[in-house]
N, CA, C and O atoms as a DFTB+ gen file, in Angstrom:
476 C
 N C O
     1  1     -17.083      -3.169      15.144
     2  2     -16.337      -2.200      15.907
     3  2     -15.005      -1.937      15.212
     4  3     -14.345      -2.872      14.757
     5  1     -14.613      -0.681      15.132
     6  2     -13.300      -0.386      14.562
     7  2     -12.328      -0.038      15.680
     8  3     -12.700       0.566      16.687
     9  1     -11.094      -0.427      15.483
    10  2     -10.029      -0.095      16.431
    11  2      -9.408       1.250      16.089
    12  3      -9.047       2.017      16.981
    13  1      -9.286       1.532      14.808
    14  2      -8.779       2.824      14.351
    15  2      -9.193       3.008      12.895
    16  3      -9.494       2.055      12.175
    17  1      -9.194       4.272      12.500
    18  2      -9.555       4.647      11.129
    19  2      -8.503       5.614      10.598
    20  3      -7.647       6.089      11.344
    21  1      -8.578       5.897       9.310
    22  2      -7.632       6.851       8.714
    23  2      -7.664       8.176       9.486
    24  3      -6.638       8.840       9.633
    25  1      -8.845       8.550       9.973
    26  2      -9.011       9.836      10.649
    27  2      -8.490       9.842      12.085
    28  3      -8.405      10.905      12.700
    29  1      -8.140       8.676      12.629
    30  2      -7.601       8.638      13.992
    31  2      -6.300       9.425      14.067
    32  3      -5.580       9.551      13.077
    33  1      -6.008       9.947      15.243
    34  2      -4.793      10.760      15.444
    35  2      -4.731      11.929      14.476
    36  3      -3.685      12.209      13.890
    37  1      -5.875      12.617      14.311
    38  2      -5.935      13.789      13.431
    39  2      -5.456      13.469      12.013
    40  3      -4.642      14.188      11.435
    41  1      -5.982      12.376      11.476
    42  2      -5.696      11.936      10.100
    43  2      -4.255      11.471       9.899
    44  3      -3.758      11.480       8.773
    45  1      -3.583      11.068      10.966
    46  2      -2.206      10.577      10.857
    47  2      -2.108       9.061      10.967
    48  3      -1.008       8.512      11.022
    49  1      -3.248       8.383      10.997
    50  2      -3.269       6.934      11.149
    51  2      -3.100       6.261       9.785
    52  3      -3.767       6.624       8.816
    53  1      -2.207       5.287       9.723
    54  2      -1.946       4.555       8.480
    55  2      -2.804       3.293       8.353
    56  3      -2.750       2.611       7.329
    57  1      -3.588       2.980       9.377
    58  2      -4.361       1.742       9.373
    59  2      -5.845       2.011       9.561
    60  3      -6.248       2.991      10.187
    61  1      -6.639       1.119       9.004
    62  2      -8.069       1.063       9.294
    63  2      -8.306      -0.379       9.723
    64  3      -8.200      -1.295       8.909
    65  1      -8.626      -0.583      10.990
    66  2      -8.762      -1.922      11.559
    67  2     -10.139      -2.088      12.185
    68  3     -10.603      -1.222      12.926
    69  1     -10.786      -3.203      11.882
    70  2     -12.131      -3.426      12.401
    71  2     -12.457      -4.914      12.485
    72  3     -11.867      -5.736      11.783
    73  1     -13.415      -5.246      13.364
    74  2     -13.936      -6.593      13.426
    75  2     -14.803      -6.794      12.191
    76  3     -15.754      -6.046      11.960
    77  1     -14.475      -7.790      11.414
    78  2     -15.144      -8.017      10.127
    79  2     -16.407      -8.846      10.312
    80  3     -16.388      -9.852      11.021
    81  1     -17.499      -8.437       9.686
    82  2     -18.750      -9.199       9.784
    83  2     -18.602     -10.589       9.175
    84  3     -19.390     -11.482       9.486
    85  1     -17.611     -10.787       8.319
    86  2     -17.363     -12.101       7.721
    87  2     -16.445     -12.952       8.586
    88  3     -16.171     -14.107       8.261
    89  1     -15.971     -12.379       9.686
    90  2     -15.096     -13.102      10.598
    91  2     -13.709     -12.487      10.673
    92  3     -13.225     -11.892       9.710
    93  1     -13.092     -12.634      11.803
    94  2     -11.739     -12.137      12.006
    95  2     -11.683     -10.622      12.176
    96  3     -12.700      -9.948      12.339
    97  1     -10.474     -10.127      12.131
    98  2     -10.215      -8.697      12.253
    99  2      -9.478      -8.268      10.990
   100  3      -8.423      -8.813      10.665
   101  1     -10.031      -7.300      10.288
   102  2      -9.457      -6.836       9.027
   103  2      -8.648      -5.575       9.248
   104  3      -9.048      -4.681       9.995
   105  1      -7.504      -5.518       8.586
   106  2      -6.632      -4.350       8.614
   107  2      -6.354      -3.919       7.185
   108  3      -5.895      -4.716       6.366
   109  1      -6.635      -2.653       6.886
   110  2      -6.259      -2.057       5.609
   111  2      -5.112      -1.094       5.907
   112  3      -5.195      -0.277       6.823
   113  1      -4.053      -1.202       5.128
   114  2      -2.888      -0.346       5.303
   115  2      -2.913       0.728       4.218
   116  3      -3.099       0.428       3.038
   117  1      -2.726       1.968       4.625
   118  2      -2.726       3.080       3.667
   119  2      -1.542       2.979       2.719
   120  3      -0.516       2.380       3.042
   121  1      -1.700       3.567       1.563
   122  2      -0.617       3.623       0.593
   123  2       0.061       4.977       0.552
   124  3       1.138       5.131      -0.023
   125  1      -0.597       5.978       1.183
   126  2      -0.010       7.317       1.190
   127  2      -0.340       8.023       2.496
   128  3      -1.197       7.590       3.267
   129  1       0.371       9.128       2.718
   130  2       0.160       9.952       3.910
   131  2      -0.062      11.391       3.486
   132  3       0.425      11.836       2.447
   133  1      -0.799      12.100       4.305
   134  2      -1.031      13.525       4.077
   135  2       0.225      14.295       4.452
   136  3       0.868      14.009       5.462
   137  1       0.564      15.276       3.623
   138  2       1.747      16.115       3.863
   139  2       1.276      17.441       4.460
   140  3       0.311      18.037       3.980
   141  1       1.943      17.885       5.480
   142  2       1.621      19.181       6.067
   143  2       0.929      19.065       7.408
   144  3       0.651      17.970       7.897
   145  1       0.658      20.225       7.994
   146  2       0.013      20.302       9.297
   147  2      -1.496      20.375       9.124
   148  3      -2.031      21.364       8.623
   149  1      -2.159      19.338       9.537
   150  2      -3.605      19.243       9.410
   151  2      -4.244      20.109      10.494
   152  3      -3.882      19.989      11.664
   153  1      -5.182      20.975      10.129
   154  2      -5.856      21.789      11.144
   155  2      -6.537      20.895      12.193
   156  3      -7.233      19.940      11.849
   157  1      -6.327      21.217      13.452
   158  2      -6.903      20.449      14.553
   159  2      -8.381      20.781      14.719
   160  3      -8.821      21.894      14.433
   161  1      -9.130      19.797      15.186
   162  2     -10.529      19.992      15.534
   163  2     -10.658      19.707      17.032
   164  3     -10.258      18.636      17.490
   165  1     -11.210      20.648      17.799
   166  2     -11.347      20.416      19.242
   167  2     -12.371      19.324      19.532
   168  3     -13.230      19.021      18.704
   169  1     -12.265      18.751      20.702
   170  2     -13.251      17.764      21.131
   171  2     -14.614      18.445      21.207
   172  3     -14.744      19.530      21.773
   173  1     -15.604      17.814      20.643
   174  2     -16.917      18.433      20.466
   175  2     -17.544      18.945      21.768
   176  3     -18.278      19.934      21.746
   177  1     -17.271      18.299      22.878
   178  2     -17.876      18.726      24.139
   179  2     -17.079      19.831      24.843
   180  3     -17.527      20.379      25.850
   181  1     -15.900      20.151      24.309
   182  2     -15.057      21.174      24.932
   183  2     -15.325      22.581      24.420
   184  3     -14.827      23.550      24.993
   185  1     -16.097      22.708      23.360
   186  2     -16.334      24.022      22.744
   187  2     -17.804      24.158      22.348
   188  3     -18.559      23.186      22.342
   189  1     -18.180      25.376      22.024
   190  2     -19.541      25.615      21.529
   191  2     -19.717      24.898      20.191
   192  3     -18.753      24.755      19.438
   193  1     -20.917      24.452      19.890
   194  2     -21.154      23.740      18.629
   195  2     -20.687      24.510      17.398
   196  3     -20.126      23.923      16.473
   197  1     -20.916      25.827      17.385
   198  2     -20.499      26.631      16.227
   199  2     -18.983      26.584      16.032
   200  3     -18.493      26.507      14.905
   201  1     -18.252      26.633      17.145
   202  2     -16.785      26.594      17.070
   203  2     -16.310      25.236      16.565
   204  3     -15.396      25.156      15.744
   205  1     -16.937      24.165      17.064
   206  2     -16.570      22.826      16.615
   207  2     -16.794      22.685      15.111
   208  3     -15.895      22.261      14.385
   209  1     -17.986      23.040      14.644
   210  2     -18.305      22.847      13.227
   211  2     -17.486      23.758      12.314
   212  3     -17.194      23.389      11.176
   213  1     -17.123      24.915      12.787
   214  2     -16.251      25.797      12.006
   215  2     -14.869      25.150      11.840
   216  3     -14.315      25.138      10.741
   217  1     -14.320      24.617      12.926
   218  2     -13.009      23.948      12.867
   219  2     -13.087      22.688      12.012
   220  3     -12.173      22.404      11.238
   221  1     -14.168      21.939      12.148
   222  2     -14.355      20.717      11.374
   223  2     -14.423      21.030       9.880
   224  3     -13.791      20.340       9.080
   225  1     -15.170      22.046       9.496
   226  2     -15.280      22.458       8.098
   227  2     -13.919      22.897       7.560
   228  3     -13.552      22.567       6.432
   229  1     -13.171      23.647       8.383
   230  2     -11.833      24.096       7.986
   231  2     -10.936      22.882       7.711
   232  3     -10.188      22.861       6.734
   233  1     -11.022      21.881       8.579
   234  2     -10.215      20.684       8.390
   235  2     -10.620      19.950       7.111
   236  3      -9.756      19.558       6.326
   237  1     -11.913      19.763       6.895
   238  2     -12.378      19.067       5.691
   239  2     -11.974      19.807       4.418
   240  3     -11.568      19.184       3.437
   241  1     -12.086      21.138       4.433
   242  2     -11.665      21.928       3.269
   243  2     -10.177      21.747       3.009
   244  3      -9.758      21.590       1.862
   245  1      -9.383      21.769       4.066
   246  2      -7.930      21.597       3.935
   247  2      -7.614      20.216       3.371
   248  3      -6.753      20.083       2.501
   249  1      -8.304      19.188       3.862
   250  2      -8.053      17.819       3.420
   251  2      -8.378      17.605       1.946
   252  3      -7.741      16.786       1.284
   253  1      -9.358      18.331       1.429
   254  2      -9.732      18.182       0.015
   255  2      -8.586      18.512      -0.927
   256  3      -8.485      17.923      -2.004
   257  1      -7.732      19.432      -0.545
   258  2      -6.637      19.847      -1.426
   259  2      -5.262      19.442      -0.886
   260  3      -4.232      19.803      -1.456
   261  1      -5.258      18.698       0.202
   262  2      -3.981      18.324       0.826
   263  2      -3.140      17.463      -0.116
   264  3      -3.652      16.608      -0.839
   265  1      -1.862      17.715      -0.080
   266  2      -0.916      16.907      -0.846
   267  2      -0.697      15.590      -0.094
   268  3      -0.675      15.554       1.137
   269  1      -0.538      14.529      -0.854
   270  2      -0.260      13.220      -0.276
   271  2       0.995      12.655      -0.928
   272  3       1.309      12.939      -2.084
   273  1       1.695      11.849      -0.148
   274  2       2.890      11.204      -0.698
   275  2       2.892       9.732      -0.309
   276  3       2.357       9.361       0.736
   277  1       3.498       8.891      -1.154
   278  2       3.571       7.461      -0.837
   279  2       4.282       7.249       0.494
   280  3       5.224       7.967       0.831
   281  1       3.819       6.253       1.244
   282  2       4.470       5.942       2.520
   283  2       5.825       5.296       2.261
   284  3       6.826       5.694       2.856
   285  1       5.863       4.306       1.380
   286  2       7.137       3.679       1.029
   287  2       7.584       2.575       1.965
   288  3       8.781       2.318       2.096
   289  1       6.634       1.917       2.619
   290  2       6.969       0.794       3.498
   291  2       6.441      -0.503       2.877
   292  3       5.654      -0.458       1.931
   293  1       6.864      -1.648       3.398
   294  2       6.579      -2.925       2.731
   295  2       5.116      -3.313       2.541
   296  3       4.807      -4.066       1.619
   297  1       4.205      -2.822       3.385
   298  2       2.820      -3.285       3.297
   299  2       1.851      -2.207       2.801
   300  3       0.643      -2.316       3.013
   301  1       2.370      -1.178       2.150
   302  2       1.518      -0.107       1.627
   303  2       0.389      -0.682       0.771
   304  3       0.617      -1.530      -0.092
   305  1      -0.826      -0.206       1.025
   306  2      -2.036      -0.558       0.262
   307  2      -2.454      -2.020       0.381
   308  3      -3.272      -2.491      -0.410
   309  1      -1.912      -2.739       1.348
   310  2      -2.287      -4.147       1.535
   311  2      -3.435      -4.257       2.523
   312  3      -3.668      -3.350       3.322
   313  1      -4.146      -5.363       2.465
   314  2      -5.211      -5.675       3.421
   315  2      -4.958      -7.060       3.995
   316  3      -4.458      -7.950       3.307
   317  1      -5.310      -7.230       5.267
   318  2      -5.102      -8.491       5.969
   319  2      -6.366      -8.822       6.757
   320  3      -7.102      -7.924       7.168
   321  1      -6.611     -10.106       6.965
   322  2      -7.676     -10.535       7.856
   323  2      -7.090     -11.581       8.787
   324  3      -6.703     -12.671       8.367
   325  1      -7.034     -11.222      10.065
   326  2      -6.494     -12.140      11.066
   327  2      -7.647     -12.865      11.754
   328  3      -8.664     -12.248      12.074
   329  1      -7.496     -14.173      11.985
   330  2      -8.597     -14.971      12.511
   331  2      -8.932     -14.722      13.982
   332  3     -10.039     -15.029      14.424
   333  1      -7.982     -14.168      14.745
   334  2      -8.220     -13.975      16.175
   335  2      -7.406     -12.779      16.682
   336  3      -6.564     -12.230      15.971
   337  1      -7.681     -12.398      17.925
   338  2      -7.028     -11.226      18.498
   339  2      -5.522     -11.413      18.663
   340  3      -4.756     -10.463      18.501
   341  1      -5.102     -12.618      18.982
   342  2      -3.667     -12.863      19.151
   343  2      -2.916     -12.618      17.842
   344  3      -1.864     -11.978      17.829
   345  1      -3.468     -13.132      16.744
   346  2      -2.848     -12.923      15.428
   347  2      -2.887     -11.452      15.029
   348  3      -1.940     -10.927      14.444
   349  1      -3.991     -10.801      15.354
   350  2      -4.137      -9.369      15.077
   351  2      -3.094      -8.569      15.835
   352  3      -2.502      -7.642      15.282
   353  1      -2.861      -8.915      17.097
   354  2      -1.848      -8.218      17.891
   355  2      -0.457      -8.395      17.274
   356  3       0.310      -7.435      17.201
   357  1      -0.132      -9.594      16.838
   358  2       1.159      -9.841      16.178
   359  2       1.265      -8.975      14.926
   360  3       2.314      -8.384      14.670
   361  1       0.198      -8.897      14.152
   362  2       0.184      -8.075      12.934
   363  2       0.431      -6.610      13.282
   364  3       1.256      -5.952      12.648
   365  1      -0.281      -6.095      14.287
   366  2      -0.101      -4.696      14.681
   367  2       1.333      -4.405      15.101
   368  3       1.909      -3.391      14.706
   369  1       1.901      -5.287      15.892
   370  2       3.278      -5.074      16.352
   371  2       4.259      -5.094      15.185
   372  3       5.223      -4.329      15.172
   373  1       4.021      -5.963      14.206
   374  2       4.862      -5.998      13.014
   375  2       4.717      -4.702      12.211
   376  3       5.714      -4.130      11.769
   377  1       3.489      -4.246      12.024
   378  2       3.266      -3.011      11.264
   379  2       3.894      -1.810      11.974
   380  3       4.461      -0.933      11.322
   381  1       3.798      -1.768      13.287
   382  2       4.426      -0.686      14.048
   383  2       5.949      -0.759      13.905
   384  3       6.611       0.265      13.738
   385  1       6.493      -1.964      13.972
   386  2       7.945      -2.163      13.891
   387  2       8.520      -1.653      12.568
   388  3       9.612      -1.086      12.547
   389  1       7.795      -1.849      11.468
   390  2       8.319      -1.394      10.174
   391  2       8.044       0.081       9.907
   392  3       8.554       0.640       8.936
   393  1       7.223       0.731      10.779
   394  2       7.076       2.174      10.662
   395  2       5.697       2.746      10.389
   396  3       5.570       3.946      10.144
   397  1       4.661       1.917      10.426
   398  2       3.318       2.447      10.211
   399  2       2.809       3.136      11.473
   400  3       3.102       2.710      12.590
   401  1       2.045       4.203      11.278
   402  2       1.509       4.992      12.384
   403  2       0.083       4.572      12.714
   404  3      -0.749       4.401      11.823
   405  1      -0.184       4.410      13.989
   406  2      -1.542       4.213      14.497
   407  2      -1.501       4.497      15.995
   408  3      -0.440       4.427      16.616
   409  1      -2.660       4.817      16.575
   410  2      -2.686       5.200      17.987
   411  2      -2.240       4.075      18.925
   412  3      -2.526       2.902      18.689
   413  1      -1.540       4.455      19.984
   414  2      -1.085       3.488      20.983
   415  2      -2.239       2.737      21.632
   416  3      -2.095       1.574      22.009
   417  1      -3.398       3.409      21.765
   418  2      -4.524       2.769      22.444
   419  2      -5.007       1.518      21.715
   420  3      -5.669       0.678      22.324
   421  1      -4.696       1.373      20.436
   422  2      -5.155       0.199      19.688
   423  2      -4.546      -1.068      20.286
   424  3      -5.253      -2.051      20.506
   425  1      -3.257      -1.049      20.545
   426  2      -2.587      -2.220      21.123
   427  2      -3.165      -2.517      22.505
   428  3      -3.393      -3.676      22.851
   429  1      -3.397      -1.484      23.279
   430  2      -3.980      -1.664      24.611
   431  2      -5.364      -2.311      24.518
   432  3      -5.661      -3.235      25.275
   433  1      -6.207      -1.843      23.608
   434  2      -7.552      -2.401      23.452
   435  2      -7.513      -3.866      23.005
   436  3      -8.303      -4.685      23.475
   437  1      -6.598      -4.185      22.103
   438  2      -6.492      -5.573      21.639
   439  2      -6.050      -6.475      22.789
   440  3      -6.574      -7.577      22.950
   441  1      -5.094      -6.014      23.585
   442  2      -4.656      -6.807      24.745
   443  2      -5.808      -7.008      25.730
   444  3      -5.932      -8.079      26.324
   445  1      -6.646      -5.992      25.906
   446  2      -7.813      -6.125      26.780
   447  2      -8.808      -7.133      26.208
   448  3      -9.420      -7.892      26.959
   449  1      -8.972      -7.146      24.885
   450  2      -9.880      -8.108      24.255
   451  2      -9.347      -9.533      24.406
   452  3     -10.117     -10.468      24.623
   453  1      -8.044      -9.692      24.291
   454  2      -7.432     -11.023      24.496
   455  2      -7.680     -11.481      25.919
   456  3      -8.068     -12.625      26.153
   457  1      -7.457     -10.592      26.860
   458  2      -7.649     -10.929      28.280
   459  2      -9.112     -11.276      28.562
   460  3      -9.394     -12.214      29.309
   461  1     -10.036     -10.531      27.972
   462  2     -11.469     -10.771      28.173
   463  2     -11.895     -12.156      27.652
   464  3     -12.860     -12.747      28.137
   465  1     -11.156     -12.650      26.662
   466  2     -11.463     -13.978      26.103
   467  2     -10.732     -15.090      26.836
   468  3     -10.790     -16.256      26.446
   469  1     -10.043     -14.708      27.904
   470  2      -9.347     -15.713      28.700
   471  2      -7.941     -16.015      28.220
   472  3      -7.342     -17.017      28.611
   473  1      -7.409     -15.131      27.357
   474  2      -6.064     -15.345      26.804
   475  2      -4.973     -14.750      27.612
   476  3      -3.802     -14.865      27.248
C-alpha cells in the first residue's frame, strides 16, 4: 500500500511512501519539483470518460516537457526505511518541518494505522 506518490496533490508531492514488501515503510524523497501550473485532471467519476481522458492526456503531454528545478532541502533524493509506523510518523513530521510537500491525509492515515495497532 502506498501513502502517497509523486503524482499525489496534482504532481506536487515530494515523497513516495509505501509499505515495503521487505519490511518497514519506505520513503523516497524527490530531488526536484515541477515548475509551473500543472493542468488539473477532474475526478474520473465527476465527468464523462472522454472529458477525463482528454484532460489526463493534456496533463501527461504537459508533464513530458515541464521544467524541473532542484528542491534544495537537506534530504533531496534520499531514501529511508522506517521499521514501524511510529518511526515513519516521526520521519514525516521532520520532512514536513524542513519544507517537503505531501498531502495532509498521509499523517492522518499513519496515525490511524498506529491506533489500529494499539499504539
